[in-house]
Structure formats: C-alpha cells, structure tokens
C-alpha positions in Angstrom: -32.8 11.2 -13.2 -29.7 11.7 -15.2 -29.0 9.2 -18.0 -25.5 8.1 -18.9 -24.1 6.8 -22.1 -21.3 4.3 -21.5 -18.8 2.3 -23.4 -17.7 -0.9 -21.6 -16.3 -4.4 -22.3 -16.9 -7.6 -20.4 -14.1 -9.2 -18.5 -11.8 -11.1 -20.9 -13.5 -9.6 -24.0 -11.8 -7.4 -26.5 -15.0 -6.0 -27.9 -16.5 -2.9 -26.4 -20.3 -2.4 -26.2 -22.2 0.8 -25.9 -25.4 1.4 -23.8 -27.4 3.7 -21.7 -27.9 3.7 -17.9 -30.1 5.7 -15.5 -28.4 6.6 -12.2 -28.5 9.3 -9.6 -24.8 10.2 -10.0 -21.8 9.3 -12.1 -20.4 7.4 -9.1 -23.5 5.3 -8.8 -23.4 4.5 -12.6 -19.8 3.3 -12.2 -20.8 1.1 -9.3 -23.7 -0.4 -11.3 -21.5 -1.2 -14.3 -18.8 -2.7 -12.2 -21.3 -4.8 -10.4 -22.3 -6.2 -13.8 -18.7 -7.3 -14.4 -18.0 -4.6 -17.0 -14.8 -2.6 -17.5 -15.9 1.0 -18.2 -14.1 2.6 -21.1 -16.1 5.8 -21.2 -19.0 7.2 -19.2 -20.7 10.5 -20.2 -24.0 12.1 -19.1 -26.5 12.3 -21.9 -27.5 15.6 -23.3 -24.8 17.6 -21.5 -21.8 19.5 -22.7 -19.6 17.8 -20.2 -18.2 15.3 -22.6 -16.8 17.7 -25.3 -15.4 19.9 -22.5 -13.7 17.4 -20.2 -13.7 14.2 -22.2 -12.5 13.5 -25.7 -11.7 17.0 -26.8 -8.6 17.4 -24.7 -7.2 20.4 -26.7 -10.3 22.5 -26.1 -10.4 21.5 -22.4 -6.7 22.3 -21.9 -7.0 25.7 -23.7 -10.1 26.6 -21.7 -8.4 25.5 -18.4 -5.4 27.8 -19.1 -7.7 30.8 -19.5 -9.5 30.3 -16.2 -8.8 32.9 -13.5 -10.3 34.8 -10.6 -12.7 36.6 -12.9 -14.8 33.4 -13.0 -14.9 33.0 -9.2 -17.6 35.5 -8.2 -20.0 34.8 -11.1 -19.8 31.1 -10.3 -20.4 31.6 -6.6 -23.4 33.9 -7.4 -24.9 31.4 -9.7 -24.3 28.6 -7.3 -25.9 30.3 -4.3 -29.0 31.2 -6.3 -29.7 27.6 -7.0 -28.8 26.5 -3.5 -31.2 29.1 -2.1 -33.8 27.6 -4.5 -33.5 24.3 -2.6 -31.0 22.3 -4.8 -28.0 20.6 -3.2 -24.6 22.0 -4.1 -23.9 19.0 -6.4 -27.1 19.3 -8.3 -26.6 23.0 -8.6 -23.2 22.5 -10.1 -24.6 19.9 -12.5 -27.4 22.2 -13.6 -25.0 25.1 -14.1 -22.8 22.8 -16.3 -25.8 22.1 -18.5 -27.3 25.6 -18.7 -24.5 28.1 -18.6 -23.5 29.5 -22.0 -20.2 31.3 -21.1 -17.4 28.9 -22.2 -15.1 29.4 -19.2 -17.9 29.1 -16.6 -19.3 26.1 -18.4 -16.0 24.3 -18.4 -15.4 25.2 -14.7 -18.8 23.8 -13.7 -18.3 20.7 -15.9 -15.0 20.0 -14.4 -16.3 20.4 -10.9 -19.3 18.1 -11.6 -17.0 15.5 -13.0 -15.1 15.4 -9.7 -18.3 15.5 -7.7 -19.6 12.6 -9.7 -16.5 10.6 -8.7 -17.3 11.1 -5.0 -15.2 14.2 -4.2 -16.5 17.0 -2.1 -17.1 20.4 -3.5 -14.1 21.9 -1.6 -11.8 19.2 -3.0 -13.0 19.7 -6.5 -12.6 23.5 -6.2 -9.1 22.9 -4.8 -8.1 21.5 -8.2 -8.6 24.9 -9.7 -6.1 27.1 -7.8 -6.2 29.8 -10.5 -9.9 30.4 -9.7 -10.3 29.5 -6.0 -7.6 30.5 -3.6 -6.8 28.5 -0.5 -8.9 30.7 1.8 -12.0 30.1 -0.4 -11.5 26.4 -0.5 -11.0 26.2 3.3 -14.1 28.1 4.0 -16.1 25.9 1.6 -14.7 22.9 3.5 -15.8 24.4 6.8 -19.3 25.0 5.4 -19.5 21.4 4.3 -18.3 20.1 7.6 -20.9 22.2 9.5 -23.8 21.8 7.0 -23.9 25.6 6.6 -22.6 25.9 3.1 -25.3 28.4 2.1 -24.1 31.0 4.7 -20.5 30.4 3.8 -21.3 31.0 0.1 -23.2 34.2 0.9 -20.3 35.4 3.0 -17.8 34.7 0.2 -20.0 36.5 -2.3 -20.2 39.5 0.1 -16.4 39.5 0.6 -15.5 39.2 -3.1 -18.2 41.8 -4.1 -16.7 44.3 -1.6 -13.2 43.5 -2.9 -14.4 44.1 -6.5 -16.1 47.3 -5.6 -13.0 48.5 -3.8 -10.8 47.7 -6.7 -13.2 49.5 -9.0 -13.3 52.5 -6.8 -9.6 52.5 -6.6 -9.3 52.5 -10.4 -11.9 55.2 -10.8 -10.1 57.4 -8.2 -6.8 57.0 -10.0 -8.3 57.4 -13.5 -7.8 61.2 -13.6 -4.3 61.1 -12.1 -3.4 58.4 -14.6 -4.7 60.6 -17.4 -2.6 63.5 -16.1 0.4 61.3 -15.9 0.0 60.2 -19.5 -0.4 63.7 -20.7 2.6 65.0 -18.7 4.6 62.0 -19.9 3.8 62.9 -23.5 4.7 66.5 -22.9 8.0 65.4 -21.3 8.9 63.2 -24.2 8.2 66.1 -26.6 10.3 68.5 -24.6 13.2 66.1 -23.9 13.6 64.7 -27.5 12.4 67.6 -29.6 12.4 71.1 -28.0 15.4 70.9 -25.6 17.8 69.4 -28.2 16.9 72.3 -30.5 17.6 74.8 -27.8 20.8 73.0 -27.0 22.0 73.3 -30.6 21.1 77.0 -30.6 23.0 77.7 -27.4 25.9 75.6 -28.6 26.2 77.7 -31.7 26.2 80.8 -29.5 28.9 79.3 -27.3 26.6 79.1 -24.3 25.6 76.2 -22.0 22.1 75.0 -21.1 20.8 76.1 -17.7 21.2 73.6 -14.9 17.5 72.4 -15.0 17.7 71.8 -18.8 21.0 70.0 -18.5 19.4 67.8 -15.8 16.6 67.0 -18.2 19.0 66.2 -21.1 21.1 63.9 -18.9 18.0 62.2 -17.6 16.8 61.6 -21.1 20.2 60.1 -22.1 20.1 57.8 -19.1 16.6 56.6 -19.9 17.4 56.2 -23.6 20.6 54.1 -23.1 20.2 52.7 -19.6 16.4 52.5 -19.4 16.0 49.1 -21.2 18.6 47.5 -19.0 16.9 48.9 -15.9 13.5 47.6 -17.0 15.0 44.2 -17.9 16.6 44.0 -14.4 13.4 44.9 -12.7 11.4 42.3 -14.7 14.0 39.6 -13.9 14.0 40.5 -10.2 10.2 40.4 -10.1 10.1 37.0 -11.8 12.8 35.5 -9.4 11.0 37.0 -6.4 7.7 35.6 -7.4 9.2 32.1 -7.9 11.0 32.3 -4.6 7.8 33.4 -2.9 6.0 30.3 -4.2 8.3 28.1 -2.2 7.3 27.4 1.5 10.4 29.2 2.9 10.0 32.1 0.5 6.3 32.6 1.4 7.0 32.4 5.1 9.9 34.9 4.9 8.0 37.3 2.6 4.9 37.2 4.8 7.1 37.9 7.9 8.5 40.9 6.0 5.0 42.3 5.5 4.5 42.2 9.3 7.6 44.4 9.8 6.4 47.2 7.5 4.6 49.8 9.6 1.7 50.7 7.3 1.3 47.4 5.6 1.3 45.6 8.9 -1.9 47.3 10.0 -3.7 46.2 6.9 -2.4 42.6 7.1 -3.2 42.2 10.8 -6.7 43.8 10.5 -7.6 41.7 7.5 -6.4 38.6 9.3 -8.5 39.5 12.4 -11.5 40.1 10.2 -11.2 36.7 8.5 -10.4 35.0 11.8 -13.4 36.5 13.7 -16.0 36.0 10.9 -14.9 32.4 10.1 -14.7 31.4 13.8 -18.2 32.8 14.5 -19.7 30.8 11.6 -18.1 27.6 12.8 -19.0 28.0 16.5 -22.6 28.9 15.6 -23.0 25.7 13.8 -21.9 23.5 16.6 -18.2 23.0 15.9 -16.1 22.9 19.1 -13.8 25.8 19.8 -10.6 23.8 19.3 -11.7 22.3 16.0 -13.1 25.6 14.8 -9.7 27.3 15.6 -7.9 24.7 13.5 -10.2 25.3 10.6 -10.0 29.1 11.0 -6.2 29.0 10.9 -6.3 28.0 7.2 -8.7 30.9 6.4 -5.9 33.4 7.1 -3.8 34.0 4.1 -0.6 35.2 5.8 1.5 32.2 6.7 3.3 34.0 9.6 0.0 34.9 11.1 -1.1 31.3 10.6 1.9 30.1 12.7 1.0 32.5 15.4 -2.6 31.4 15.5 -1.5 27.8 15.5 0.4 28.4 18.6 -2.6 30.1 20.2 -4.8 27.1 19.3 -2.3 24.7 20.9 -2.6 26.8 24.1 -6.5 26.6 23.9 -6.3 22.8 23.6 -4.1 22.7 26.6 -6.8 24.5 28.7 -6.1 28.2 28.4 -8.9 30.6 27.4 -9.1 32.0 23.9 -8.5 35.6 25.0 -5.4 34.7 27.1 -4.0 32.6 24.2 -4.4 35.4 21.7 -3.0 38.0 24.2 0.3 36.1 24.3 0.7 36.4 20.5 1.3 40.2 20.7 -0.6 40.5 17.5 -4.2 41.2 18.5 -5.1 44.7 19.6 -6.2 45.2 23.2 -9.7 46.3 22.3 -10.3 43.1 20.4 -9.2 41.1 23.4 -11.5 43.1 25.7 -14.5 42.4 23.5 -13.5 38.8 23.1 -13.2 38.4 26.9 -16.7 39.7 27.5 -18.1 37.3 24.9 -16.3 34.3 26.6 -17.4 35.3 30.1 -21.1 35.8 29.1 -21.2 32.7 26.9 -21.9 34.8 23.8 -18.6 34.1 22.0 -20.1 33.8 18.5 -22.2 37.0 18.6 -19.2 38.9 20.0 -17.0 37.6 17.1 -19.6 38.7 14.6 -19.8 42.2 16.1 -16.0 42.4 16.1 -15.9 41.3 12.4 -18.4 43.9 11.4 -16.5 46.7 13.2 -13.3 45.6 11.6 -14.9 45.5 8.2 -16.0 49.1 8.5 -12.7 50.2 9.9 -10.7 48.4 7.1 -12.9 49.9 4.4 -12.3 53.4 6.0 -8.6 52.9 6.1 -8.5 51.6 2.5 -10.5 54.6 1.3 -8.1 56.9 3.1 -5.1 55.1 1.5 -6.7 55.5 -1.9 -7.2 59.2 -1.4 -3.7 59.7 -0.1 -2.1 57.8 -3.0 -4.2 59.7 -5.5 -3.2 63.0 -4.0 0.5 61.9 -4.0 0.3 61.0 -7.7 -1.2 64.3 -8.6 1.4 66.2 -6.5 4.3 64.4 -8.2 2.8 64.8 -11.6 2.3 68.6 -11.3 5.7 68.9 -9.8 7.2 67.2 -12.8 5.3 69.4 -15.2 6.4 72.5 -13.3 10.0 71.4 -13.4 9.7 70.9 -17.2 8.2 74.3 -17.6 10.9 75.9 -15.6 13.6 74.1 -17.6 12.2 75.2 -20.9 11.5 78.8 -19.9 15.0 79.1 -18.4 16.5 77.8 -21.7 14.4 80.2 -23.8 15.5 83.1 -21.6 19.1 82.0 -22.2 18.6 81.9 -25.9 16.9 85.3 -26.0 19.8 86.8 -24.0 22.2 85.4 -26.5 20.4 87.0 -29.4 20.4 90.4 -27.7 24.1 90.1 -27.1 
C-alpha cells in the first residue's frame, strides 16, 4: 500500500506538523486527514519522484512540461498497455510508471497524470490536461473505453493507429530522402552557377559588347530577385503562416478551414476516408461493449477530427434519435460512399452491425494505406522530375553562355 508523507496543521493552529499515512490513493489520504480535522499543506507519496517533478520544484516541472510533445504519446501508451495486460488497473499502471520510468519527459508525464488520478479525476480527464501530447481524438477514445469498461482494447487500437502513422511517416521520409539529397545538390550547383560562373560569363560578354542568352539572363534576373526580394518573400510567408495558424485555432477559423479541406478534390478523399475509418472503428468498439447506438454515435462524433464532418455526423445522429435508421441517416449527409452504405445496411438488417463496422474499418484501413503509398510515390516522382528539369535548365543556360563566349573569341 502506498505511504504518504504529509504536512498539516490543526484547525486554529499556526504550527504545521509532519507525519506519515498509509492509504490506497492520494484521494483517500486527503479524506483521512480531513476527517482528523487537519488542514493539509503538502501531501507526497513516499519513495517516488513525483514530489520533485510536480511539487516544490516548479521550475523543473514547468521546463519539462514545455518540452512535452506527441513523441511521448506512443511510448506512454505502449508502456501503459503492457501493465494493463499484466492485470494492473490503469491508475496503478500510471503510478508504477511514474515510479519506474527513467526518461525525464515520460516520468514527468506519468507523475502529472497520477497526481490528477489521485485527486479523483479519470484517466481521460487527466490526459486532456496535456493537449500537446494527447489530441482530442485520443482523449475521447480513452473516455469511451472508460465508459464501456473496455479500456484495454481502446489502448491497443490507439497503439496500432499511432504505430501505423509513425511507420507511414518514416516510409514517407525514407522515400523522399534521395529526392531531398538531389534537391540539395542541385541547389548547391545552382548557387555556384548563379553567383560565381554566370557573373563571370556576363563580365566577359559585356567586355565583348555581347548580351547573355535568354536562359542565362533569366537565371541572373532570378538570382537578383531572390537576393533582394527573397527575404521579404520569406518573411511574408512566415507571417501569413503564423496568422493562419492562430486564426485556425479559433472555433470559426477551424470550422471554415475544415470546410475548405472538404472542397479540395484530392484532399477531400483522404479526409472523408480517414473520418469514415475512425467513425466505423470507434462505433464498432462502443456497440460491442453494450453502448446504445444513439449514445455510441454521440461519443463517435468526437473521435472525428474534422469539425465540419463532426457537424454532419451530429445531424445524422439527431435523425437516428428521432427514429431513422443509421444507414438512411448517413445517406442524407451526401458524405458517405454508396458501398459503405450498402455494407452498413446489410449489417443493420442482419443484426450484425458491429462486425460489419469492423470489416468496413479494416477495408478502409487497407485502402487508405494504398492511397497514401501512391501519393508518396507520385510526390517523390514529381520532386525528382522538377529537380532534374531545373538541373537541365541550368546546364542549358551555362552551355549557351559558353558558346556565346567562344563565338565572341573567334570573331
């Protein structure tokens, strides 16, 4: 049983006393001390690193909290699900991780979560206080798992999802590594030609009373534009990006920008398919664990990241609550593909809605991965094509300038 060191004072007393107390949780320890008529000044678990992380050492805690990010999300979930699979509750697993982990960021994250759990908060509520680590979709899925008693399966699904996203990003970077190297080399070659070789050729041709060829003049004018106007262009793009990001963080900005994504032909396919994947998988998990369809739909809405799609699904849920079938309600949204609706209608008619949703989610996962791989290959090929085209143009400009110089010498 955990032991807590406390500092407290009796009612009406100015002197604080220290002591030790055995309790199952921080919340229980607080109740025991309050029942004794004591005013708690400080309460820390004995033998843990929680106190220096989240207690008196505020500078260390603040610095560590600022460094937390999504990199800590997957390692935390993997460590948590290992302990949950071993038979520990989620709260005890978080407490043990806070005691045993050595990596400073993960240790602070677990300590912070355990402190909130000890005060009576749920795991999803505690995770929601770290938006830099856990996005809204993750928190909502954890809340759904807590509501259904199926937290283990939700954690495993999140780990699978984030692992696939990590592998996809890694594959994307590996695929673009060679094109990026070629771009850097061609950029270095372009800088050498624009700022060293071409100016020398320009001076030679000027001394001969000749002009640079059109391609070379285009390069020189481009280099002058980048040299004098480039910093202002970069500054303008940075400021525009900052203002756009701040605008997107507002409710109206997020709603409008998400609506724009649905109007882009190629991007719309990815956004809709990802939303359907999350919708089908989350709804299947909830229905399989005894949640009513209406309540499961309400929880599933929040698992979709696009706010415009959320509004559309919210309207569909309202129609389901009014008595319409799920298939008919989704059909009126003009968002869901017909094949999805057909498979969903079969699941509703046969009473196997949850298995049908799982099969739909699996097929959409495979299809989304295939589309993303195709997009990566196309983007990689486009980068290579543009890079070699730029190099060819540089070579043509230099060769034409050299021919112009050699012609001047013969004359």
